[in-house]
N, C-alpha and C positions, 0 to 999 in steps of 0.2 A: 314488822313482817312475820306472818305466821310461818312456822316451819312447814315444809311440803309433807304431805302424807302419801304413802303409797301402800298398796297391799296387792296380794295375788288373788286374781279373780278365780272364782269357782270355774269348772268347765262349762257348766250351763250359762253362766254370766258371760263368759268368753265368746261362747257360740252366739248367744244373743246379740252381742256387740258386733260380731263379725256379719251376722245375718242383716243388721241394720245398715251396713254398707253394701248390701247385695251380694256378699259371697255365698255360694251355695254350700249346703252342709249335707252329709250324708243323713238318710232317714234314721232315726233312732227311737228308741223307747227307754224310759227310765222305769225300773221295776224294784219292788222291795223283797222279793223271795224267788226261790228256784222255780216254783210253778208259774209265777208272772214271766219269768225270763224264758221258760219253754214257749209259753203262749206268744210272747213278743217275737221270739225267733221265728215261730211259724208265720207270723204275719209278715214279717220282713223278708223271710226266705233265706235259705241256708246257702253258703256258710255265713256265719255271724261273728261278731267280736263281742266279747263280755269283759267288762272292766268294773272294778269297784269305784263308786263315785261318793263324793261329800265335799262340802266347802273346805274342810281342813285337810284333804288328801291331795297332796301334789306329787309329782314325779312318779306317776302310776307304773310306768315301765320299769323304771329303775328299782321300784319296790316290789316287782312281781305281781301287780295287780291287774294285769291285762292278759285275757287269753284269746288267741287268734284263730282263724279258720275252723271254727266249731261248725261241723257238717251234719249234726244230727241232735235230736232232742236230748239223747242220753249224754252226749258231749256237752250240751248246754246245762243240763242238770248237775253234772260233774264239776264244771267250771263254776257254777253258782255255789255249790256246796264249798268248794275250796276257798272262793273268795268271801 
């Protein structure tokens, strides 16, 4: 009998799985720099949330990798620089 395997899903993979069961998700954008974050925030509308993402990054809130209620381009730019 093979040993069971398990792993933590990335945020993206987790959301894809939930969507496959019909659960609604908030609109989001994944960007790679501060300029992209500002553009994405403008598209989504303020306020927005910014967080660092990656397959090996778990427990974002506990690690201080989430910024909430960003209400302006300057706030988004600052959060992106911090993250």
